[in-house]
N, C-alpha and C positions, 0 to 999 in steps of 0.2 A: 631571490628577487621575484616579486609577484609579477604575474602576466600583465596586470594593468599598468605597471610602471615602465614597460618596454615601449620605446618609441615605435609608433606604427609606420609601416611603409608609406602610407598615404601622407602622414605628417611630414615626411622628408621631402616629398615632391611638391607640396603646396608652395614653399618659398620660391621654387624655381619658376612657377607660372608667371608672377608679375615681372620677373626679369626677362623671360622670353617674350612677353607681350611688349615690354619697353624696347627690347632689342629689335623686334619686328617693326615697331613704329619708327624708330630711329633709322633703320635701313630703308624703309619706304620713303621717308622724308628726304633722306640723302639721295636716293635714286631720282626722286622727283625734282629736287633742286639741281641735280647734275643735268637732267634732261632739259629743264627750263634754261639753265645757263648756256647749254649748247645751242638752243634755238635762238636765244638772245644774241649770242656771238654771230650766228649765221645772219640774223637780220641787220646787225651792225657792220657786216662786211661790205666793203665798197670795191668794186672791180673797175680797173682803169684800162682804157685802150686809146690808141692814137699817139700823137706827137705833142711834146711839151714846148713848142716854139714860143718865143715871146709874142709874136703876132699870130694869133690863132683864134679859133672859136671853141669855147668850152660848152659842153652839153652835159647838164646834170639830169640824169634819167632815173626814175624810180618806178618799180613795179607796184602799181596801186591795187590792182584787182586781176585775178585770173578767173575767167569764166570758162570752166572746162566743158560745160554743156554747150555753150555757144562757140567753143573753140576760139577764144579770143582773150588777149591780154591787153590791159590798159597801161600804157606808160605815161607818166607825168614828166614833161620835158621843160626844162628851163635853159634857154640859149643865152650865152653871154659872150660877145666878142671881146678880145683882149688886145692890148698894145695899140698899134697904129690902126687896127680895124675898128676900134671902138671910140665912142665919145660919151661924155658924161659918166665916166667911170664904168663903162661897160653896159649902160642901160640901153643904148641904141647903137646901131651900126652907122658907119660913115657913108656907106653906100647900100644899095639894095642887097639883102642877104638872102640866099636860098639854101635851106638845109635839105640836102638830098638824102632820101631814105631808101630802104630796100623794098622789094616788091611785097614783102609781108605786111607793110603798112599801106594806108589808103592813098598816099601821095606825098609829094614834097611839100615842105613848109617854106613860105615866103614872108620876109619881114622887110618893111619899107625903111628906107634910110631916114635917119634923124627921128625915128619914132620909137617909143618905148616898147621893148619886147616883153610880152606877158607870157605866163606859164600856160602850156597847152597839154591837153590829154589826148594821146595818140593811140588808137587801137592797133594791135598787132595780131595777125593771124597765127594760130598755133598749128604746128605740124606734128605728125606722129601721135601715137597713143590713142586711147579711147576711154571715155568716161565709164563704159561698161566694165572696165577693169578696176573700178573703185573698190578698195582704197589703195590699190597698188598701181594706179594709172600714172603715167609720166608723159611729158610733152616737150617739144623743142620749139624755139622761136629764134631763127637767125635774123639779126638786125644789123644794118649798116648805116653809118652817118658820114656824109661828106658835105662840104660847104663850098659855095661859090659866092664870092663877094665882088660885085661890079664886073662880072664876066670872067673873073680869074679864080682858079682853084686855090683854096687856102687850107692849111692843116686844121685838123679837128682833134680835140681830146675829149673823151667821153668818160664820165664816172657814173656807174650804175649801182643801184642798191635795190633791195627788196623790202617792201612794206606789207606784203600779203602774208599774214601769219599762218594761213592754211597751206602754204606751199613753201618749199625750200628751193633756192636757185643755185645752180652751178653754172659758171660762165667761163667760156674759153675766149680769150681776146687775141686780136691780131691787128696789125696796122699795114695798110697797103702803101705802095710807093708814092702815091699821090696824096697821102695824108688821110685817106679815108679810114675810119675806125670800124673794125669788124668785131661783132660780138655774137657768139653762139650760145644762147641761153637755154639751159635745161631746167625743167620744172618738174618737181615731184611732191607728193603729199608730205607735209611736215611730220615730225616724230609724234607730236601730240595727236594729230589726226589718225596716224597709224595705230597708236596705242589705244585710243578711244574706240576706233572701229573694231579692232581685235577684241577688246573687252565686250563690245556689243554682241559680237558673234558668240563668244563664250557664254555670256549671260543669256542669250536667246536659247542656246542649246541646254543650258542648265535649267531654265524655266520649263522647256519642253519635256525634259527628262523627269523633272519634279511632277509635272502633271501626269505623265505616263505612269510613274510609280503610284501616285495617288489613285488614278483610275484603275490600275491593276488591283490595288488593295480593295477598292469598293466593289469591283466585279467579283473577285475570288471569294470575298467574305459575304457576298450577297447582302450588302448593306441597304439595298433599296435606293430610293430617291433621297439622298442626303443633301438637302438644299444648301447648307453652307459650302460644302465641297463643290457643288455645281456652280454656285455664285463665284467661287474663287477661280474655277476653270474658265468661266465666261469672261470674268474680268481680265484674266491673263491673255485671252484671245485678243481682246481689244487693246490691252496695254502694250502688247508686242508691236502693233501697228504704230501707235504713238511713239514708242521707243525707237522704232526704225526711222521715223520721220525726223528724229532729233539728231541724225547723223550729220556731222559737220560737212558743209559743202553742198547739202541738199542733193544727193545723187538721185537720178531718176530710177524708177522701178526697172528691174531687170539687170542690175549691176551684179558684180561678183559677190557683194555682201548678201544679196537676196538669195542667190543660188547656193551659197555656202551655209547659210544659217536661217535667214528670215522665213523664206517660203517653207522650208522643212519644219521649222518650229510652229508656224501657223497650221500646217497640215496635221502635225502630231496632236496639237492641242484641240483642234476642231474634231479630229477623229476620236480622241479620248472622251470629249464632252458628249458627242452623239452616242458613243458606245455605252457610256455610263448611264445615260438617260434610258436607252432601249433596254439594257439589262436590268436597270433599276425598276422599271415599270413591271417587268416580269417577276422580279423578286419581291415586290411589295405584297405583304399579306392581304389576302382578300377578306373583307369583313363578312362574317357569317350573316346570312339573311335571317331576319326575325321569324320564329316559328309562328304558324297561323294560330290565332286565338279562337277557342270555341265560343260560340255565342251563348250567352247566359240563358238558362231556361226561363220561359215565361212564367210569371207569378200571377196568381189570381188576385184580383182586387181585395182589399181588406173588407172583411165582413161578408164576402161572397163565398159560399160553399164550393 
């Protein structure tokens, strides 16, 4: 059997490559779909607290926005009296209604009798945590809802949901003896924010190491001023800043993301760029100066001896 007819080892491995690539793509898509499904389930979760009496006040609350820098959460609240406490199908109360809230909010809410109740956005102060821990920061927001109708305490039932895709909410509920609904809301960055922030840190370090390796090659080989490489390093220096500003939630400078990756990456890239320029100038070949030319001897005029 001739040597040319033997199957080469390389030929046996080539068919495996498309299968491995396809398997990696399927695995990545599966993991992404699973993560997205988990976040969608978390957003669709509704937490209930309070009493389900026939004569009660329903409070539908949803987290609209979490401002970690301002340490504030915005709740959108829809109040609906039920049973004998309501008229016109729950659109307005039969008497003046006061929705008592906790000290974390800015004050109680009052609704006049026989008037339509509209949706309100209520700011709630956050406790605990610090945005400098981004993307691993977490916060708490204890919220209470009680109702007084015509001077009498009435039971409340609260249904809370989360509409802020940048945060996940975990809620512990309880009900007081007087019908007040108690909710202890915990807020943390969503899985998508954590994954993207960790990817940003890995990418920043990868770019910094790439520039470091490229600079080491240029310096040790004494390549001089290689302008395409210098342009790539300078572009990386400014691209890192724009990449960092794309972090979801717009964290301020000085957060954990900066100290773990961004500031170090910027320092490494700037150091490599300056070093390559300085060493490159010294490694540039000097152009030899032109030798002095001897003046031509003077010639006598034509016809003159």
